[in-house]
C-alpha positions in Angstrom: 117.8 122.7 89.7 120.1 124.1 92.4 120.6 121.2 94.7 122.7 122.2 97.8 122.8 118.7 99.2 125.9 116.6 98.7 125.1 113.2 97.3 127.6 110.6 98.7 128.3 107.5 96.7 131.0 104.9 96.1 131.2 105.5 92.4 129.9 108.3 90.2 129.2 107.2 86.7 129.3 110.0 84.1 127.2 108.8 81.1 123.8 107.0 80.9 124.5 105.1 77.7 124.6 101.3 77.5 128.2 101.1 79.0 127.3 103.4 81.9 124.1 101.4 82.6 126.0 98.1 82.6 128.6 99.7 84.9 125.9 100.4 87.3 124.9 96.8 87.3 128.5 95.7 87.9 128.8 98.1 90.7 125.7 96.6 92.3 127.1 93.1 91.9 130.3 94.2 93.6 128.5 95.8 96.5 129.3 99.4 95.4 126.8 102.2 95.6 126.6 104.4 92.5 124.8 107.2 90.9 124.7 108.1 87.2 124.7 111.6 85.7 124.2 112.5 82.1 124.1 115.8 80.2 121.2 114.6 78.0 117.6 114.7 79.0 116.9 111.0 78.6 118.6 107.7 79.2 120.5 105.9 76.5 123.3 108.1 75.4 124.4 108.2 71.7 122.6 104.9 70.9 119.2 106.5 71.6 120.1 109.9 70.2 121.6 108.7 67.0 120.2 105.2 66.1 117.4 104.2 68.5 115.7 101.7 66.2 118.5 100.4 64.2 119.5 96.7 64.8 122.6 95.7 66.9 124.0 92.3 66.2 127.1 92.0 68.4 125.7 91.9 72.0 126.6 88.5 73.5 123.6 86.0 73.6 121.3 88.5 71.9 121.2 87.7 68.2 119.5 91.0 67.4 118.0 94.0 69.2 117.5 97.7 68.6 119.4 100.3 70.7 116.1 101.1 72.3 115.5 97.5 73.3 119.1 97.2 74.6 118.7 100.2 76.8 115.4 98.9 78.1 116.9 95.6 79.0 119.9 97.2 80.8 117.5 99.4 82.8 115.6 96.2 83.8 118.9 94.7 84.8 119.9 97.5 87.2 116.4 98.1 88.6 117.1 95.8 91.7 120.0 98.1 92.7 117.9 101.3 92.9 120.4 103.4 91.0 119.6 107.1 91.0 120.0 108.6 87.5 120.3 112.4 87.2 119.5 113.7 83.8 120.2 117.2 82.3 123.3 117.4 84.5 126.5 118.4 82.8 129.5 117.6 85.1 131.7 120.7 85.2 134.4 120.1 87.8 136.2 117.4 89.8 138.4 118.0 92.7 140.3 115.5 94.9 140.3 116.2 98.6 142.9 115.3 101.2 141.0 112.2 102.1 141.5 111.1 98.4 137.7 111.2 97.7 136.3 113.4 94.9 134.0 116.4 95.0 132.1 116.6 91.7 129.9 119.5 90.7 127.5 119.9 87.8 126.6 123.0 85.8 123.1 122.9 87.3 124.4 123.0 90.9 124.4 119.3 92.0 127.3 118.1 94.1 128.6 114.6 94.6 131.1 113.0 97.0 132.6 109.9 95.4 135.4 107.5 96.1 135.9 107.0 92.3 134.6 108.4 89.1 133.8 106.3 86.0 133.6 108.2 82.8 131.4 106.4 80.3 130.5 109.4 78.2 130.7 107.9 74.7 132.4 110.4 72.4 131.9 113.1 75.1 128.9 115.2 75.9 126.5 115.5 72.9 125.0 118.8 71.9 122.5 119.4 69.1 123.9 120.5 65.8 122.4 124.0 65.5 121.0 125.9 62.6 123.7 128.1 60.9 121.4 130.9 59.8 120.9 134.5 61.1 118.4 134.8 64.0 118.5 131.1 64.9 120.4 131.8 68.1 118.0 134.5 69.2 115.0 132.3 68.6 116.2 129.2 70.4 113.5 127.8 72.6 111.2 130.5 71.3 110.3 129.4 67.8 113.4 127.4 67.0 113.8 124.1 68.9 116.4 121.3 69.0 114.3 118.8 70.9 110.6 118.2 71.7 110.0 118.3 75.5 106.2 118.4 75.4 103.9 117.7 72.4 101.4 120.2 73.9 103.7 123.1 73.1 103.2 122.4 69.4 99.4 122.0 69.5 97.6 124.0 66.8 100.9 125.5 65.5 102.4 125.5 62.0 105.4 123.3 62.5 108.4 122.5 60.4 110.6 119.6 61.3 114.0 119.7 59.6 116.2 116.6 59.3 116.3 113.1 57.8 117.4 110.8 60.6 115.4 108.7 63.1 114.7 111.6 65.5 113.4 113.9 62.7 111.1 111.3 61.2 109.9 110.0 64.6 109.0 113.5 65.8 107.4 114.5 62.5 105.1 111.5 62.8 104.4 112.2 66.4 103.6 115.9 65.8 101.4 115.4 62.7 98.4 114.8 64.8 99.1 117.7 67.2 100.2 120.5 64.9 97.8 122.5 62.8 100.1 121.9 59.9 103.3 119.8 59.8 106.0 119.9 57.1 109.1 117.8 57.1 112.1 119.4 55.3 115.2 117.4 54.3 118.0 118.2 51.9 117.4 115.1 49.8 114.9 112.3 49.1 117.0 109.7 50.9 116.9 109.3 54.7 119.2 107.9 57.3 116.3 106.5 59.3 114.7 103.1 59.9 112.9 101.8 56.9 109.6 101.5 58.8 109.8 105.2 59.8 110.4 106.2 56.2 107.5 104.1 55.0 105.2 105.6 57.7 106.3 109.1 56.7 105.5 108.5 53.0 102.1 107.1 53.9 101.4 110.1 56.0 102.3 112.5 53.1 100.2 110.5 50.7 97.3 110.7 53.1 97.6 114.5 53.5 98.5 114.3 57.2 101.8 116.1 56.6 103.9 117.6 53.8 107.4 116.9 52.7 109.8 119.4 51.0 113.2 118.7 49.6 115.6 121.5 50.4 117.7 123.3 53.0 116.7 126.1 55.4 118.1 129.3 54.0 116.7 132.0 56.3 114.1 132.7 58.9 111.3 135.3 58.8 111.2 136.5 62.4 110.1 140.1 62.9 110.6 141.2 66.5 112.2 137.8 67.2 108.9 136.0 66.6 109.1 133.2 64.0 106.6 133.7 61.2 108.1 131.7 58.4 111.1 129.8 56.9 112.7 130.2 53.5 113.7 126.9 51.9 116.4 126.8 49.3 116.3 124.0 46.6 117.4 123.3 43.1 114.7 125.3 41.5 115.1 128.4 43.7 113.5 129.1 47.1 110.1 128.5 48.7 108.7 130.4 51.6 106.8 128.3 54.2 104.7 129.8 57.0 105.7 128.5 60.4 105.7 129.5 64.0 107.6 126.5 65.3 110.8 125.0 63.8 112.3 121.8 65.1 115.8 121.3 63.8 116.9 117.7 64.3 120.2 117.4 62.5 121.7 115.0 65.0 124.3 115.6 67.7 127.9 116.6 67.7 130.4 115.3 70.2 131.9 117.8 72.6 134.4 116.7 75.2 133.5 119.8 77.1 134.7 120.3 80.7 136.3 116.8 80.8 139.1 118.3 78.7 139.9 120.6 81.8 140.2 117.7 84.3 144.0 117.3 83.9 143.6 113.9 82.3 145.9 112.6 79.5 143.6 113.3 76.5 144.7 112.6 73.0 142.5 113.1 69.9 139.5 113.7 72.0 139.7 110.5 74.0 141.1 109.6 77.4 144.2 107.5 77.6 143.9 104.6 80.1 145.9 101.7 81.4 144.3 98.5 80.3 144.9 96.7 83.6 141.9 98.6 85.1 141.1 101.3 82.5 142.3 103.9 84.9 143.2 107.4 83.6 146.3 109.3 84.4 144.6 110.5 87.6 144.2 107.5 90.0 140.5 107.2 91.0 139.2 108.4 87.6 138.4 105.7 85.1 137.3 105.9 81.5 135.4 103.1 79.6 133.6 102.8 76.4 134.2 105.0 73.3 135.8 107.8 75.3 138.6 105.5 76.5 141.7 105.0 74.4 144.5 102.4 74.4 146.4 100.3 71.9 144.1 98.1 69.7 141.0 99.9 71.1 137.8 98.6 69.6 134.8 100.9 69.7 132.2 98.2 70.5 129.6 98.1 73.2 130.8 94.7 74.4 134.3 96.1 74.8 132.9 98.8 77.0 131.2 96.2 79.2 134.5 94.4 79.7 136.3 97.7 80.5 133.6 98.7 83.1 133.8 95.4 84.8 137.6 95.6 85.4 137.5 99.3 86.2 135.0 98.8 89.0 137.1 96.1 90.6 139.8 98.7 91.1 137.3 101.3 92.1 136.3 99.0 94.9 139.7 99.4 96.5 139.2 103.1 96.6 135.8 102.9 98.2 136.9 100.2 100.7 140.7 100.4 101.0 140.8 98.2 104.1 138.5 95.6 102.8 139.5 92.7 100.5 136.8 91.6 98.2 136.5 87.8 97.5 135.3 87.0 94.0 132.0 85.0 93.9 130.5 83.8 90.6 127.0 85.3 90.2 125.5 81.8 90.1 126.6 81.2 93.7 126.0 84.7 95.1 122.9 84.3 97.3 122.8 88.0 98.2 122.8 89.0 94.6 120.1 86.5 93.8 117.9 87.8 96.6 118.5 91.4 95.4 117.6 90.6 91.8 114.4 88.8 92.9 113.3 91.6 95.1 113.3 94.2 92.3 113.8 97.9 92.7 112.0 101.3 92.6 114.4 104.1 91.4 113.5 106.0 88.3 115.5 108.7 86.4 115.6 112.1 87.9 115.5 115.1 85.7 117.2 118.4 86.5 
């Protein structure tokens, strides 16, 4: 996408994980407009990418929920505020103008004009952990894949899914009824996935719906850069499997990426902030959630919620420097109640 329009907003939130989503709600409560951008192709950040179906126990007033359920509830909470969410958009540059507002540009060509920037990027931008074998780079998106965009692309193909986490098992189970043949490859018999997914995979193997091989990918058979097979290395030697599609789901690795070039005080891959308002060394840019660092920092979702709430109160002064906001408890905020009851319509926007 090459969007030449400039999207004007009070606050640009970088990161569509739980903390970024709650920040959008708090922005709405305060009367601030906001937009969310995320480098990933779906909402939920590292929670959804790394442990979507594992239970979370420390969300206030919610005894237990999965990461997926938490994200769904947060989306429901912000729906009345019609927050645009721009996915597959990696923010590359930020520049402060003479009027003190920020011009923000993404790698895909989107541009934003914001009074403040709230970085809620978890441990940074996440990128897939790629195969470290010859020819893998040349075959990316043409035989070798690190995500599944459309099930139809794998129809009637001989597919290998590599990995042992939630994503690997979930996609193996989803693809078994689409692919001509589906094989799951993992380096050991143990899995770092939800017990229900492991049980479902084992039932599918027993039923002959898919195969499971213990081992590691050693090399690719790809004459003319066309995938034809995969060699698996295991304790007894090697095994060659026919395949024309390989989906490697080894998880994500954190990459601070362009944020490291924004002239912020960054230490150990995290942004140093002042705990009064979780503002970075550049006034007008805030950092909350796992990416923020300060003494006694706790990497908890609920800590990120608190940080976002305070950061946005300072962001309000940048958006409306001549206007003093009077605090009103949500129970007594008639405008907020009306907005929540009216619902909203915005959905996520891809690249």
